[in-house]
MARMIZA-29733 format. One record per atom (N, C-alpha, C): residue number from 1; residue in one letter; atom name; x, y, z. Coordinates in pm, 1 decimal, decimal comma, m for minus. Example, Ala and Ser with C-alpha at 12.3 -4.5 7.8 and 13.67 -1.06 7.14 Angstrom:
<rs>
(r 1 'A' 'N' (1319,0 m569,0 780,0))
(r 1 'A' 'CA' (1230,0 m450,0 780,0))
(r 1 'A' 'C' (1320,0 m330,0 780,0))
(r 2 'S' 'N' (1285,0 m225,0 708,0))
(r 2 'S' 'CA' (1367,0 m106,0 714,0))
(r 2 'S' 'C' (1290,0 3,0 787,0))
</rs>
This chain:
<rs>
(r 1 'X' 'N' (m6217,0 m4735,8 m3167,3))
(r 1 'X' 'CA' (m6151,3 m4723,8 m3040,6))
(r 1 'X' 'C' (m6003,8 m4689,9 m3059,2))
(r 2 'X' 'N' (m5934,7 m4757,9 m3148,7))
(r 2 'X' 'CA' (m5793,8 m4733,8 m3171,7))
(r 2 'X' 'C' (m5769,6 m4598,4 m3235,8))
(r 3 'X' 'N' (m5863,7 m4553,4 m3319,3))
(r 3 'X' 'CA' (m5847,8 m4425,9 m3387,4))
(r 3 'X' 'C' (m5859,9 m4308,4 m3291,3))
(r 4 'X' 'N' (m5948,1 m4316,1 m3195,7))
(r 4 'X' 'CA' (m5965,3 m4209,5 m3096,5))
(r 4 'X' 'C' (m5843,0 m4195,7 m3009,1))
(r 5 'X' 'N' (m5783,2 m4306,6 m2973,3))
(r 5 'X' 'CA' (m5662,7 m4305,8 m2890,7))
(r 5 'X' 'C' (m5546,5 m4243,1 m2966,8))
(r 6 'X' 'N' (m5536,1 m4274,4 m3095,1))
(r 6 'X' 'CA' (m5428,8 m4218,4 m3177,6))
(r 6 'X' 'C' (m5448,3 m4068,0 m3194,1))
(r 7 'X' 'N' (m5571,4 m4024,5 m3214,6))
(r 7 'X' 'CA' (m5600,2 m3881,9 m3230,6))
(r 7 'X' 'C' (m5563,8 m3806,0 m3103,2))
(r 8 'X' 'N' (m5591,6 m3867,0 m2988,9))
(r 8 'X' 'CA' (m5559,3 m3803,6 m2860,4))
(r 8 'X' 'C' (m5407,7 m3790,0 m2845,1))
(r 9 'X' 'N' (m5334,9 m3893,3 m2884,8))
(r 9 'X' 'CA' (m5188,5 m3889,1 m2875,6))
(r 9 'X' 'C' (m5131,6 m3783,4 m2969,8))
(r 10 'X' 'N' (m5186,7 m3775,2 m3091,3))
(r 10 'X' 'CA' (m5140,7 m3675,6 m3187,6))
(r 10 'X' 'C' (m5168,4 m3535,0 m3133,9))
(r 11 'X' 'N' (m5284,7 m3515,1 m3074,1))
(r 11 'X' 'CA' (m5318,4 m3384,5 m3017,2))
(r 11 'X' 'C' (m5223,7 m3350,2 m2902,7))
(r 12 'X' 'N' (m5189,1 m3446,8 m2819,6))
(r 12 'X' 'CA' (m5095,1 m3424,8 m2708,9))
(r 12 'X' 'C' (m4958,5 m3384,2 m2763,1))
(r 13 'X' 'N' (m4913,4 m3455,2 m2866,5))
(r 13 'X' 'CA' (m4784,3 m3422,2 m2927,4))
(r 13 'X' 'C' (m4790,0 m3282,1 m2988,6))
(r 14 'X' 'N' (m4900,5 m3246,7 m3053,0))
(r 14 'X' 'CA' (m4915,5 m3114,2 m3113,1))
(r 14 'X' 'C' (m4912,8 m3005,8 m3005,6))
(r 15 'X' 'N' (m4978,4 m3030,1 m2892,2))
(r 15 'X' 'CA' (m4977,8 m2933,6 m2781,2))
(r 15 'X' 'C' (m4836,5 m2914,5 m2725,9))
(r 16 'X' 'N' (m4766,2 m3024,1 m2708,8))
(r 16 'X' 'CA' (m4628,4 m3016,8 m2658,3))
(r 16 'X' 'C' (m4539,9 m2941,9 m2757,9))
(r 17 'X' 'N' (m4558,0 m2969,9 m2886,8))
(r 17 'X' 'CA' (m4478,8 m2902,8 m2990,4))
(r 17 'X' 'C' (m4506,8 m2752,6 m2990,9))
(r 18 'X' 'N' (m4632,2 m2714,2 m2972,2))
(r 18 'X' 'CA' (m4667,4 m2572,4 m2969,3))
(r 18 'X' 'C' (m4603,5 m2502,2 m2849,0))
(r 19 'X' 'N' (m4607,1 m2567,1 m2733,5))
(r 19 'X' 'CA' (m4543,1 m2509,8 m2614,0))
(r 19 'X' 'C' (m4392,0 m2498,1 m2633,8))
(r 20 'X' 'N' (m4334,0 m2600,0 m2694,2))
(r 20 'X' 'CA' (m4190,4 m2598,9 m2719,8))
(r 20 'X' 'C' (m4154,0 m2487,4 m2817,7))
(r 21 'X' 'N' (m4235,1 m2469,8 m2921,3))
(r 21 'X' 'CA' (m4212,2 m2363,8 m3019,5))
(r 21 'X' 'C' (m4217,3 m2226,1 m2952,0))
(r 22 'X' 'N' (m4315,8 m2207,6 m2864,8))
(r 22 'X' 'CA' (m4328,5 m2080,9 m2791,2))
(r 22 'X' 'C' (m4206,4 m2057,4 m2703,7))
(r 23 'X' 'N' (m4162,5 m2160,4 m2633,4))
(r 23 'X' 'CA' (m4044,9 m2148,7 m2546,2))
(r 23 'X' 'C' (m3920,5 m2115,8 m2626,6))
(r 24 'X' 'N' (m3902,2 m2182,8 m2740,6))
(r 24 'X' 'CA' (m3784,9 m2157,9 m2825,0))
(r 24 'X' 'C' (m3785,3 m2012,8 m2872,8))
(r 25 'X' 'N' (m3901,1 m1961,3 m2910,2))
(r 25 'X' 'CA' (m3909,4 m1821,5 m2953,2))
(r 25 'X' 'C' (m3876,5 m1726,0 m2838,9))
(r 26 'X' 'N' (m3923,9 m1756,1 m2718,5))
(r 26 'X' 'CA' (m3891,4 m1672,9 m2602,2))
(r 26 'X' 'C' (m3740,4 m1673,0 m2576,7))
(r 27 'X' 'N' (m3680,1 m1789,3 m2585,2))
(r 27 'X' 'CA' (m3535,3 m1800,0 m2563,1))
(r 27 'X' 'C' (m3460,2 m1724,7 m2672,2))
(r 28 'X' 'N' (m3506,4 m1735,6 m2795,5))
(r 28 'X' 'CA' (m3442,5 m1664,0 m2906,4))
(r 28 'X' 'C' (m3447,6 m1512,9 m2881,3))
(r 29 'X' 'N' (m3562,7 m1462,7 m2837,3))
(r 29 'X' 'CA' (m3576,0 m1319,7 m2807,3))
(r 29 'X' 'C' (m3482,5 m1278,0 m2693,9))
(r 30 'X' 'N' (m3471,1 m1362,6 m2592,8))
(r 30 'X' 'CA' (m3381,6 m1331,8 m2480,8))
(r 30 'X' 'C' (m3236,1 m1329,3 m2525,9))
(r 31 'X' 'N' (m3199,1 m1421,1 m2614,3))
(r 31 'X' 'CA' (m3061,6 m1424,7 m2665,3))
(r 31 'X' 'C' (m3032,5 m1298,6 m2746,0))
(r 32 'X' 'N' (m3126,0 m1257,3 m2829,2))
(r 32 'X' 'CA' (m3107,9 m1135,4 m2908,5))
(r 32 'X' 'C' (m3094,4 m1015,0 m2815,9))
(r 33 'X' 'N' (m3179,6 m1007,8 m2715,4))
(r 33 'X' 'CA' (m3172,9 m898,1 m2619,0))
(r 33 'X' 'C' (m3039,5 m897,8 m2545,1))
(r 34 'X' 'N' (m2993,7 m1014,7 m2506,0))
(r 34 'X' 'CA' (m2865,6 m1026,5 m2435,6))
(r 34 'X' 'C' (m2750,7 m984,3 m2526,4))
(r 35 'X' 'N' (m2756,1 m1022,1 m2652,1))
(r 35 'X' 'CA' (m2651,2 m983,6 m2747,0))
(r 35 'X' 'C' (m2647,8 m832,6 m2764,5))
(r 36 'X' 'N' (m2764,8 m770,4 m2771,2))
(r 36 'X' 'CA' (m2770,1 m624,3 m2781,9))
(r 36 'X' 'C' (m2709,2 m559,1 m2658,0))
(r 37 'X' 'N' (m2739,1 m613,7 m2540,0))
(r 37 'X' 'CA' (m2682,9 m559,7 m2416,0))
(r 37 'X' 'C' (m2531,2 m576,2 m2413,9))
(r 38 'X' 'N' (m2482,5 m689,5 m2460,4))
(r 38 'X' 'CA' (m2337,8 m713,5 m2465,8))
(r 38 'X' 'C' (m2272,1 m615,4 m2562,4))
(r 39 'X' 'N' (m2333,1 m594,7 m2677,3))
(r 39 'X' 'CA' (m2278,2 m500,4 m2775,2))
(r 39 'X' 'C' (m2273,0 m359,1 m2717,9))
(r 40 'X' 'N' (m2380,5 m317,7 m2651,0))
(r 40 'X' 'CA' (m2384,5 m185,0 m2589,9))
(r 40 'X' 'C' (m2277,4 m171,5 m2482,9))
(r 41 'X' 'N' (m2263,3 m274,2 m2401,0))
(r 41 'X' 'CA' (m2162,0 m271,9 m2295,5))
(r 41 'X' 'C' (m2022,6 m266,0 m2355,1))
(r 42 'X' 'N' (m2000,0 m340,6 m2461,2))
(r 42 'X' 'CA' (m1869,3 m339,6 m2527,6))
(r 42 'X' 'C' (m1836,5 m200,0 m2580,1))
(r 43 'X' 'N' (m1935,2 m134,0 m2639,1))
(r 43 'X' 'CA' (m1914,1 2,3 m2688,9))
(r 43 'X' 'C' (m1880,4 97,4 m2574,7))
(r 44 'X' 'N' (m1951,3 83,8 m2462,3))
(r 44 'X' 'CA' (m1924,6 169,6 m2346,2))
(r 44 'X' 'C' (m1784,1 146,5 m2292,6))
(r 45 'X' 'N' (m1745,1 21,1 m2282,2))
(r 45 'X' 'CA' (m1611,6 m11,4 m2230,8))
(r 45 'X' 'C' (m1504,3 46,9 m2322,0))
(r 46 'X' 'N' (m1520,9 32,0 m2451,7))
(r 46 'X' 'CA' (m1423,2 87,2 m2546,2))
(r 46 'X' 'C' (m1414,0 238,9 m2532,2))
(r 47 'X' 'N' (m1529,8 306,0 m2516,9))
(r 47 'X' 'CA' (m1530,8 451,2 m2500,9))
(r 47 'X' 'C' (m1461,1 490,9 m2371,3))
(r 48 'X' 'N' (m1490,3 419,9 m2262,3))
(r 48 'X' 'CA' (m1426,8 450,2 m2133,9))
(r 48 'X' 'C' (m1276,5 425,9 m2138,7))
(r 49 'X' 'N' (m1234,7 320,0 m2207,2))
(r 49 'X' 'CA' (m1090,9 293,6 m2219,6))
(r 49 'X' 'C' (m1021,4 405,5 m2296,4))
(r 50 'X' 'N' (m1086,3 455,8 m2401,4))
(r 50 'X' 'CA' (m1028,7 568,8 m2476,6))
(r 50 'X' 'C' (m1018,6 692,6 m2388,0))
(r 51 'X' 'N' (m1125,4 720,2 m2311,6))
(r 51 'X' 'CA' (m1124,8 837,0 m2223,7))
(r 51 'X' 'C' (m1015,7 825,8 m2117,7))
(r 52 'X' 'N' (m999,9 707,5 m2059,8))
(r 52 'X' 'CA' (m896,3 687,6 m1958,2))
(r 52 'X' 'C' (m758,3 705,9 m2019,9))
(r 53 'X' 'N' (m738,3 655,6 m2140,4))
(r 53 'X' 'CA' (m608,7 672,1 m2207,1))
(r 53 'X' 'C' (m579,8 819,9 m2232,5))
(r 54 'X' 'N' (m682,3 894,3 m2274,2))
(r 54 'X' 'CA' (m664,5 1038,0 m2295,9))
(r 54 'X' 'C' (m630,9 1108,8 m2164,9))
(r 55 'X' 'N' (m703,2 1074,4 m2058,3))
(r 55 'X' 'CA' (m678,1 1136,8 m1928,4))
(r 55 'X' 'C' (m539,0 1102,1 m1877,4))
(r 56 'X' 'N' (m497,6 979,7 m1898,8))
(r 56 'X' 'CA' (m363,8 939,2 m1855,2))
(r 56 'X' 'C' (m256,9 1019,8 m1929,1))
(r 57 'X' 'N' (m276,3 1037,8 m2059,1))
(r 57 'X' 'CA' (m179,8 1115,6 m2136,7))
(r 57 'X' 'C' (m172,5 1259,1 m2085,2))
(r 58 'X' 'N' (m287,5 1316,4 m2052,4))
(r 58 'X' 'CA' (m289,7 1452,7 m1999,8))
(r 58 'X' 'C' (m219,4 1459,8 m1865,0))
(r 59 'X' 'N' (m250,2 1365,8 m1775,3))
(r 59 'X' 'CA' (m187,9 1365,1 m1642,6))
(r 59 'X' 'C' (m37,3 1345,3 m1654,3))
(r 60 'X' 'N' (5,3 1254,9 m1741,3))
(r 60 'X' 'CA' (149,2 1233,0 m1759,2))
(r 60 'X' 'C' (217,1 1357,5 m1814,9))
(r 61 'X' 'N' (150,7 1426,2 m1907,5))
(r 61 'X' 'CA' (208,4 1549,4 m1963,0))
(r 61 'X' 'C' (219,8 1656,7 m1854,9))
(r 62 'X' 'N' (116,1 1669,8 m1772,1))
(r 62 'X' 'CA' (120,8 1767,2 m1662,6))
(r 62 'X' 'C' (229,1 1730,9 m1561,9))
(r 63 'X' 'N' (239,2 1602,6 m1529,5))
(r 63 'X' 'CA' (340,8 1558,3 m1433,7))
(r 63 'X' 'C' (480,3 1584,9 m1487,6))
(r 64 'X' 'N' (501,4 1555,8 m1613,3))
(r 64 'X' 'CA' (632,2 1580,3 m1674,6))
(r 64 'X' 'C' (663,7 1729,7 m1674,4))
(r 65 'X' 'N' (563,4 1811,9 m1702,9))
(r 65 'X' 'CA' (583,2 1957,0 m1702,9))
(r 65 'X' 'C' (619,4 2008,1 m1564,0))
(r 66 'X' 'N' (570,0 1940,9 m1460,0))
(r 66 'X' 'CA' (599,4 1980,3 m1322,1))
(r 66 'X' 'C' (724,7 1912,5 m1269,0))
(r 67 'X' 'N' (787,9 1830,2 m1350,7))
(r 67 'X' 'CA' (911,9 1764,8 m1309,8))
(r 67 'X' 'C' (892,2 1638,7 m1227,7))
(r 68 'X' 'N' (775,0 1578,8 m1234,3))
(r 68 'X' 'CA' (747,2 1455,2 m1160,8))
(r 68 'X' 'C' (792,6 1337,0 m1245,2))
(r 69 'X' 'N' (864,8 1243,7 m1181,7))
(r 69 'X' 'CA' (908,1 1121,4 m1249,7))
(r 69 'X' 'C' (789,8 1024,7 m1251,9))
(r 70 'X' 'N' (722,5 1017,0 m1365,5))
(r 70 'X' 'CA' (600,6 937,1 m1378,3))
(r 70 'X' 'C' (629,1 789,7 m1353,8))
(r 71 'X' 'N' (737,6 738,5 m1408,7))
(r 71 'X' 'CA' (770,9 596,3 m1392,0))
(r 71 'X' 'C' (792,1 563,8 m1244,7))
(r 72 'X' 'N' (862,1 650,3 m1172,1))
(r 72 'X' 'CA' (886,0 626,2 m1029,5))
(r 72 'X' 'C' (755,3 632,7 m951,5))
(r 73 'X' 'N' (668,6 725,6 m986,8))
(r 73 'X' 'CA' (539,6 736,9 m918,5))
(r 73 'X' 'C' (455,5 611,7 m940,7))
(r 74 'X' 'N' (457,0 559,2 m1062,8))
(r 74 'X' 'CA' (381,6 437,1 m1091,8))
(r 74 'X' 'C' (439,5 317,0 m1017,7))
(r 75 'X' 'N' (572,0 311,0 m1007,5))
(r 75 'X' 'CA' (635,1 202,8 m931,4))
(r 75 'X' 'C' (594,0 210,1 m784,9))
(r 76 'X' 'N' (589,5 330,9 m729,1))
(r 76 'X' 'CA' (545,7 347,7 m590,5))
(r 76 'X' 'C' (402,3 299,4 m572,6))
(r 77 'X' 'N' (315,7 332,9 m667,9))
(r 77 'X' 'CA' (177,0 288,3 m660,6))
(r 77 'X' 'C' (167,0 136,6 m666,8))
(r 78 'X' 'N' (244,5 76,1 m756,8))
(r 78 'X' 'CA' (243,5 m69,7 m768,5))
(r 78 'X' 'C' (291,1 m134,3 m639,2))
(r 79 'X' 'N' (396,1 m78,9 m581,0))
(r 79 'X' 'CA' (450,2 m133,6 m456,7))
(r 79 'X' 'C' (346,9 m119,0 m344,0))
(r 80 'X' 'N' (283,5 m2,4 m333,9))
(r 80 'X' 'CA' (181,8 19,5 m231,3))
(r 80 'X' 'C' (63,5 m74,8 m250,2))
(r 81 'X' 'N' (23,7 m96,5 m374,6))
(r 81 'X' 'CA' (m87,6 m187,3 m402,7))
(r 81 'X' 'C' (m52,1 m329,7 m363,1))
(r 82 'X' 'N' (72,1 m369,6 m387,3))
(r 82 'X' 'CA' (115,3 m504,5 m349,3))
(r 82 'X' 'C' (113,3 m519,7 m198,0))
(r 83 'X' 'N' (156,3 m417,5 m126,4))
(r 83 'X' 'CA' (155,9 m422,5 20,3))
(r 83 'X' 'C' (12,5 m426,9 71,0))
(r 84 'X' 'N' (m74,3 m342,6 14,7))
(r 84 'X' 'CA' (m214,5 m342,4 55,8))
(r 84 'X' 'C' (m279,8 m477,1 28,2))
(r 85 'X' 'N' (m249,3 m536,3 m86,1))
(r 85 'X' 'CA' (m304,9 m667,2 m120,1))
(r 85 'X' 'C' (m258,2 m774,6 m24,5))
(r 86 'X' 'N' (m132,0 m768,1 15,9))
(r 86 'X' 'CA' (m78,8 m866,3 110,2))
(r 86 'X' 'C' (m144,7 m849,9 245,9))
(r 87 'X' 'N' (m170,4 m726,5 287,4))
(r 87 'X' 'CA' (m234,4 m702,8 416,4))
(r 87 'X' 'C' (m378,1 m752,2 415,6))
(r 88 'X' 'N' (m448,0 m737,6 304,1))
(r 88 'X' 'CA' (m586,8 m781,2 296,3))
(r 88 'X' 'C' (m598,7 m932,9 298,4))
(r 89 'X' 'N' (m498,3 m1002,6 244,8))
(r 89 'X' 'CA' (m505,0 m1148,3 241,3))
(r 89 'X' 'C' (m461,9 m1210,4 373,1))
(r 90 'X' 'N' (m410,5 m1130,3 464,8))
(r 90 'X' 'CA' (m367,3 m1180,8 594,9))
(r 90 'X' 'C' (m489,7 m1189,8 685,8))
(r 91 'X' 'N' (m565,5 m1298,2 673,1))
(r 91 'X' 'CA' (m689,5 m1314,9 748,1))
(r 91 'X' 'C' (m667,3 m1335,4 896,9))
(r 92 'X' 'N' (m553,7 m1390,3 934,8))
(r 92 'X' 'CA' (m528,5 m1420,8 1075,3))
(r 92 'X' 'C' (m498,1 m1295,8 1155,9))
(r 93 'X' 'N' (m463,9 m1186,0 1090,2))
(r 93 'X' 'CA' (m434,8 m1062,3 1160,4))
(r 93 'X' 'C' (m297,5 m1060,5 1222,9))
(r 94 'X' 'N' (m206,6 m1143,5 1173,3))
(r 94 'X' 'CA' (m71,1 m1145,5 1226,9))
(r 94 'X' 'C' (0,3 m1018,5 1186,8))
(r 95 'X' 'N' (66,0 m953,2 1283,4))
(r 95 'X' 'CA' (142,0 m831,7 1254,2))
(r 95 'X' 'C' (282,8 m870,9 1215,6))
(r 96 'X' 'N' (332,2 m812,1 1106,6))
(r 96 'X' 'CA' (470,7 m836,2 1069,7))
(r 96 'X' 'C' (553,3 m714,8 1109,5))
(r 97 'X' 'N' (679,4 m714,6 1076,7))
(r 97 'X' 'CA' (768,7 m606,5 1116,2))
(r 97 'X' 'C' (725,3 m472,5 1060,0))
(r 98 'X' 'N' (673,0 m470,1 938,1))
(r 98 'X' 'CA' (631,4 m344,2 876,9))
(r 98 'X' 'C' (513,9 m284,3 952,7))
(r 99 'X' 'N' (420,8 m369,9 997,2))
(r 99 'X' 'CA' (307,2 m319,1 1072,7))
(r 99 'X' 'C' (351,7 m261,6 1206,2))
(r 100 'X' 'N' (446,1 m325,9 1270,9))
(r 100 'X' 'CA' (495,3 m277,2 1399,0))
(r 100 'X' 'C' (565,4 m143,8 1381,2))
(r 101 'X' 'N' (640,5 m128,3 1273,1))
(r 101 'X' 'CA' (709,3 m2,2 1247,3))
(r 101 'X' 'C' (608,6 107,5 1216,0))
(r 102 'X' 'N' (504,9 75,7 1142,4))
(r 102 'X' 'CA' (404,2 175,0 1107,3))
(r 102 'X' 'C' (322,1 217,0 1227,7))
(r 103 'X' 'N' (311,5 131,7 1327,0))
(r 103 'X' 'CA' (232,2 163,0 1444,8))
(r 103 'X' 'C' (292,2 278,4 1523,5))
(r 104 'X' 'N' (423,9 296,9 1518,4))
(r 104 'X' 'CA' (487,5 405,3 1592,4))
(r 104 'X' 'C' (512,6 526,5 1505,9))
(r 105 'X' 'N' (475,0 520,2 1380,6))
(r 105 'X' 'CA' (501,4 628,8 1288,2))
(r 105 'X' 'C' (378,5 717,1 1276,9))
(r 106 'X' 'N' (396,2 849,0 1280,0))
(r 106 'X' 'CA' (285,6 942,5 1266,8))
(r 106 'X' 'C' (242,0 954,8 1122,7))
(r 107 'X' 'N' (130,6 1023,5 1101,3))
(r 107 'X' 'CA' (79,9 1040,0 965,3))
(r 107 'X' 'C' (168,8 1129,9 882,2))
(r 108 'X' 'N' (252,1 1211,9 948,4))
(r 108 'X' 'CA' (343,0 1299,2 874,1))
(r 108 'X' 'C' (478,6 1235,2 851,5))
(r 109 'X' 'N' (490,3 1105,7 883,6))
(r 109 'X' 'CA' (615,4 1034,1 861,5))
(r 109 'X' 'C' (711,2 1042,7 978,3))
(r 110 'X' 'N' (674,6 1113,0 1083,9))
(r 110 'X' 'CA' (762,5 1123,5 1200,3))
(r 110 'X' 'C' (734,7 1009,5 1295,3))
(r 111 'X' 'N' (832,2 978,0 1378,5))
(r 111 'X' 'CA' (812,4 874,8 1479,5))
(r 111 'X' 'C' (748,3 938,2 1601,5))
(r 112 'X' 'N' (707,6 857,2 1694,9))
(r 112 'X' 'CA' (643,2 905,9 1815,8))
(r 112 'X' 'C' (738,8 973,3 1912,5))
(r 113 'X' 'N' (867,2 980,2 1881,3))
(r 113 'X' 'CA' (965,7 1039,6 1971,5))
(r 113 'X' 'C' (957,5 1190,7 1968,7))
(r 114 'X' 'N' (981,6 1253,5 2083,5))
(r 114 'X' 'CA' (984,6 1400,0 2087,6))
(r 114 'X' 'C' (1126,4 1447,9 2067,3))
(r 115 'X' 'N' (1141,5 1566,9 2013,1))
(r 115 'X' 'CA' (1274,1 1621,5 1983,9))
(r 115 'X' 'C' (1315,7 1720,5 2087,8))
</rs>
């Protein structure tokens, strides 16, 4: 009687161990697959960063050849981005002085006044 009970317990433990072994192997395969995906993504990002750097150098060279002040243009972009970011974070929709001034300004930079 005691031997049959022990054999049943050993078989239960063996079944659990087999399921655990299978699960561990599945997880190991998923980790390897994930690592491969991360490596591939890292390679793509590095390639894209190189391409962007090359394109930036070309654009800066063209801008310089045309007499454009690249540093001033970048400062303008940074300033515009900061203003856009501030407007997006204004959830209440409160208008400040800049918004009121822009409301009367045309798309060509002229005011609504006639000459």
